[in-house]
C-alpha positions as semicolon CSV with decimal commas, in nm:
position;residue;x (nm);y (nm);z (nm)
1;M;-14,787;0,530;4,386
2;T;-14,884;0,272;4,658
3;E;-14,644;0,123;4,880
4;A;-14,579;-0,202;4,895
5;P;-14,626;-0,477;5,193
6;D;-14,232;-0,561;5,288
7;D;-14,315;-0,922;5,162
8;M;-14,497;-0,777;4,808
9;G;-14,218;-0,976;4,580
10;T;-14,237;-1,276;4,775
11;D;-14,510;-1,642;4,796
12;A;-14,512;-1,717;5,162
13;G;-14,678;-2,034;5,193
14;G;-14,762;-2,063;4,870
15;K;-15,032;-1,835;4,874
16;V;-14,950;-1,624;4,596
17;T;-14,972;-1,940;4,377
18;A;-15,267;-2,097;4,529
19;T;-15,496;-1,781;4,510
20;M;-15,341;-1,762;4,138
21;S;-15,459;-2,127;4,062
22;E;-15,802;-2,050;4,221
23;L;-15,806;-1,727;4,011
24;E;-15,798;-1,932;3,678
25;Q;-16,048;-2,163;3,775
26;A;-16,277;-1,943;3,818
27;I;-16,231;-1,769;3,511
28;L;-16,190;-2,105;3,294
29;A;-16,517;-2,215;3,420
30;L;-16,677;-1,915;3,194
31;E;-16,544;-2,014;2,905
32;S;-16,600;-1,686;2,755
33;V;-16,696;-1,325;2,929
34;A;-16,712;-1,001;2,865
35;I;-16,572;-0,783;3,128
36;G;-16,595;-0,452;3,306
37;F;-16,277;-0,281;3,218
38;S;-16,172;0,063;3,441
39;G;-15,789;0,007;3,397
40;G;-15,735;-0,006;3,735
41;V;-15,547;-0,297;3,871
42;D;-15,853;-0,531;3,957
43;S;-16,007;-0,533;3,585
44;S;-15,675;-0,549;3,461
45;L;-15,567;-0,855;3,614
46;V;-15,876;-1,020;3,550
47;V;-15,862;-0,921;3,210
48;A;-15,479;-1,033;3,181
49;V;-15,564;-1,375;3,360
50;S;-15,880;-1,447;3,110
51;V;-15,682;-1,412;2,782
52;G;-15,403;-1,617;2,899
53;V;-15,642;-1,902;3,036
54;L;-15,932;-1,835;2,735
55;G;-15,752;-1,694;2,441
56;R;-15,815;-1,379;2,296
57;E;-16,073;-1,453;2,099
58;N;-16,343;-1,533;2,412
59;V;-16,250;-1,227;2,621
60;L;-16,407;-0,886;2,556
61;A;-16,299;-0,582;2,769
62;V;-16,536;-0,321;2,789
63;T;-16,534;0,040;2,867
64;S;-16,781;0,345;2,926
65;R;-16,681;0,660;2,805
66;S;-16,875;0,843;3,013
67;E;-16,880;1,241;3,130
68;T;-16,793;1,068;3,495
69;L;-16,476;0,930;3,375
70;P;-16,153;1,178;3,334
71;A;-16,056;1,209;2,995
72;H;-15,684;1,086;3,128
73;E;-15,852;0,749;3,268
74;L;-16,019;0,682;2,961
75;A;-15,677;0,714;2,762
76;A;-15,474;0,496;2,989
77;A;-15,757;0,229;2,962
78;C;-15,720;0,223;2,592
79;D;-15,339;0,214;2,608
80;L;-15,348;-0,048;2,888
81;A;-15,610;-0,272;2,677
82;A;-15,360;-0,268;2,353
83;E;-15,095;-0,359;2,570
84;L;-15,244;-0,633;2,752
85;G;-15,367;-0,777;2,362
86;V;-15,689;-0,769;2,423
87;R;-16,020;-0,698;2,249
88;H;-16,159;-0,412;2,359
89;E;-16,474;-0,215;2,327
90;V;-16,553;0,181;2,428
91;I;-16,943;0,213;2,482
92;Q;-17,085;0,565;2,558
93;T;-17,288;0,567;2,847
94;R;-17,507;0,866;2,918
95;E;-17,572;0,876;3,344
96;L;-17,655;1,265;3,322
97;D;-17,959;1,140;3,091
98;C;-18,099;0,964;3,455
99;D;-18,305;1,192;3,692
100;D;-18,211;0,925;3,968
101;F;-17,825;0,917;3,889
102;R;-17,837;1,311;3,857
103;A;-18,003;1,340;4,190
104;N;-17,724;1,188;4,368
105;P;-17,880;0,980;4,659
106;P;-17,655;0,749;4,806
107;D;-17,699;0,467;4,602
108;R;-17,602;0,638;4,256
109;C;-17,380;0,419;4,158
110;Y;-17,637;0,154;4,104
111;H;-17,833;0,379;3,832
112;C;-17,463;0,404;3,663
113;K;-17,389;0,049;3,691
114;S;-17,726;-0,079;3,565
115;E;-17,663;0,082;3,224
116;L;-17,300;-0,015;3,193
117;W;-17,413;-0,372;3,255
118;N;-17,726;-0,341;3,024
119;R;-17,494;-0,252;2,770
120;A;-17,250;-0,458;2,796
121;G;-17,486;-0,699;2,861
122;D;-17,625;-0,639;2,507
123;L;-17,280;-0,637;2,339
124;A;-17,166;-0,972;2,515
125;R;-17,479;-1,196;2,346
126;R;-17,436;-0,984;2,002
127;T;-17,087;-1,117;2,036
128;G;-17,163;-1,448;2,147
129;L;-16,966;-1,444;2,487
130;R;-17,142;-1,658;2,761
131;H;-17,059;-1,422;3,059
132;L;-17,031;-1,078;3,237
133;A;-16,718;-1,015;3,490
134;D;-16,588;-0,762;3,699
135;G;-16,268;-0,653;3,960
136;T;-16,523;-0,649;4,250
137;N;-16,250;-0,778;4,499
138;A;-16,274;-0,998;4,811
139;D;-16,238;-0,638;5,046
140;D;-16,481;-0,474;4,855
141;A;-16,789;-0,586;5,088
142;G;-16,694;-0,401;5,348
143;D;-16,763;-0,077;5,140
144;T;-17,067;0,069;5,018
145;R;-17,116;-0,067;4,710
146;P;-17,472;-0,016;4,539
147;G;-17,272;-0,079;4,196
148;T;-17,227;-0,436;4,302
149;R;-17,607;-0,468;4,312
150;A;-17,643;-0,362;3,998
151;G;-17,367;-0,595;3,853
152;D;-17,530;-0,915;4,090
153;E;-17,895;-0,817;3,918
154;A;-17,772;-0,832;3,569
155;G;-17,546;-1,141;3,665
156;V;-17,205;-1,008;3,686
157;R;-16,946;-1,287;3,800
158;H;-16,680;-1,183;4,045
159;P;-16,357;-1,417;4,035
160;L;-16,129;-1,233;4,214
161;A;-16,375;-1,245;4,540
162;D;-16,440;-1,596;4,414
163;A;-16,085;-1,669;4,461
164;G;-16,023;-1,486;4,815
165;A;-15,804;-1,216;4,650
166;G;-15,847;-0,874;4,852
167;K;-15,644;-0,567;4,741
168;D;-15,304;-0,683;4,809
169;M;-15,318;-0,953;4,702
170;V;-15,432;-0,852;4,355
171;R;-15,140;-0,595;4,394
172;R;-14,934;-0,935;4,456
173;L;-15,050;-1,113;4,155
174;A;-15,052;-0,821;3,898
175;R;-14,665;-0,793;3,985
176;K;-14,612;-1,118;3,937
177;M;-14,774;-1,081;3,584
178;G;-14,578;-0,785;3,475
179;L;-14,877;-0,556;3,480
180;P;-14,753;-0,226;3,486
181;N;-15,062;-0,066;3,689
182;W;-14,978;-0,307;4,002
183;D;-14,928;-0,001;4,247
184;K;-15,163;0,252;4,080
185;P;-15,382;0,430;4,325
186;A;-15,724;0,319;4,332
187;Q;-15,968;0,562;4,126
188;A;-16,370;0,627;4,124
189;C;-16,528;0,835;3,887
190;L;-16,582;1,224;3,935
191;S;-16,938;1,192;4,075
192;S;-16,811;1,058;4,379
193;R;-16,659;1,388;4,453
194;F;-17,009;1,550;4,562
195;P;-17,197;1,535;4,858
196;Y;-17,519;1,325;4,850
197;G;-17,807;1,535;4,735
198;T;-17,614;1,757;4,537
199;E;-17,701;1,763;4,204
200;I;-17,452;1,629;3,947
201;T;-17,441;1,828;3,659
202;R;-17,203;1,896;3,347
203;E;-17,020;2,181;3,485
204;G;-16,987;2,050;3,798
205;L;-16,817;1,745;3,635
206;R;-16,558;1,957;3,439
207;R;-16,478;2,183;3,774
208;V;-16,328;1,886;3,937
209;E;-16,147;1,742;3,653
210;E;-15,979;2,053;3,586
211;A;-15,899;2,100;3,966
212;E;-15,785;1,769;3,993
213;R;-15,572;1,794;3,668
214;Y;-15,390;2,121;3,826
215;L;-15,307;1,911;4,108
216;R;-15,186;1,608;3,886
217;E;-14,913;1,861;3,696
218;L;-14,789;1,950;4,079
219;G;-14,680;1,588;4,123
220;L;-14,946;1,511;4,301
221;E;-15,072;1,116;4,334
222;G;-15,343;0,984;4,545
223;F;-15,541;1,258;4,596
224;R;-15,918;1,416;4,561
225;V;-16,093;1,727;4,517
226;R;-16,416;1,684;4,711
227;D;-16,648;1,982;4,563
228;H;-16,871;2,152;4,832
229;G;-17,032;2,419;4,607
230;D;-16,824;2,731;4,677
231;L;-16,556;2,546;4,899
232;A;-16,287;2,251;4,765
233;R;-16,202;2,002;5,020
234;I;-15,838;1,853;4,853
235;E;-15,754;1,534;5,020
236;V;-15,386;1,402;4,998
237;G;-15,170;1,128;5,134
238;E;-15,080;1,219;5,502
239;D;-14,715;1,211;5,344
240;S;-14,794;1,524;5,107
241;I;-14,981;1,735;5,353
242;A;-14,703;1,940;5,515
243;S;-14,606;1,974;5,178
244;L;-14,915;2,116;5,012
245;A;-14,985;2,350;5,305
246;G;-14,640;2,496;5,166
247;N;-14,643;2,906;5,082
248;S;-14,565;2,824;4,780
249;R;-14,786;2,529;4,646
250;R;-15,097;2,715;4,872
251;R;-15,088;2,994;4,706
252;R;-15,044;2,838;4,329
253;I;-15,347;2,587;4,408
254;T;-15,542;2,874;4,566
255;E;-15,514;3,113;4,265
256;R;-15,586;2,821;4,038
257;F;-15,899;2,661;4,207
258;R;-16,060;3,041;4,252
259;E;-15,997;3,069;3,855
260;L;-16,234;2,811;3,855
261;G;-16,492;2,917;4,044
262;Y;-16,425;2,801;4,392
263;V;-16,432;3,070;4,679
264;Y;-16,264;2,844;4,950
265;V;-16,019;2,613;4,905
266;A;-15,945;2,358;5,222
267;L;-15,688;2,133;5,312
268;D;-15,841;1,801;5,470
269;L;-15,625;1,692;5,795
270;Q;-15,784;1,377;5,781
271;G;-15,575;1,300;5,485
272;F;-15,716;1,130;5,149
273;R;-15,967;0,852;5,214
274;S;-16,119;0,629;4,941
275;G;-16,513;0,654;4,977
276;S;-16,480;0,929;5,222
277;M;-16,850;1,098;5,116
278;N;-16,984;0,735;5,273
279;E;-16,864;0,875;5,632
280;V;-17,198;1,047;5,642
281;L;-17,419;0,738;5,585
């Protein structure tokens, strides 16, 4: 669970109210929209506000069913879409059929998002929706995000960024709206678990998904399993490092990971960092 700032429940200086107003205006200008919906807090906020200001008939949430998306994340997105009362389409994408994606270059996400937005654009045109939008927020400019370039080329709008809402503000707004995932840790597709230049394969994706499923069953949140071939490098929050290294847990994790085919199992002492594979760029 994400730790909330001490003043999460307050509206110091009316900033939360003002940002919500700007977000509503940015979305209202779209008139009708298909939104890339992952089930994370960013896209959930865009969907919830869009339904509120544009009406259900003018909003479509679009989720990609892909081998790079953990099954539990797809199920959670479908459940949340139903809870938000938004029309929801799940489209099949086949990133592994793309040689440029499978080779796992630093711009891998560009090839993935290009397919997503091409398919979502076709869907929007068939259903008479004027625009595409996503959950890119004002903080995302500080990270390596080739996927955003693919969205820009497809004309995708970024209402959160347009309203100046960074991640902390997104969580404030989501909590104010009563969204159940306001504190959900950031997620990334399974292909982000592999070093650039390592081929993305179905077998590798399944192995990482099973490894992370096991850690969730142990009660962990906010972690990643980075796949370095024979070696699995586990990133957890700094407050979880000591407990994970305890004898009982350490033996159980090592045994399970070796069953999955890893020879070495390592605990990263730097702790969990979103996008840590970008540190080599």
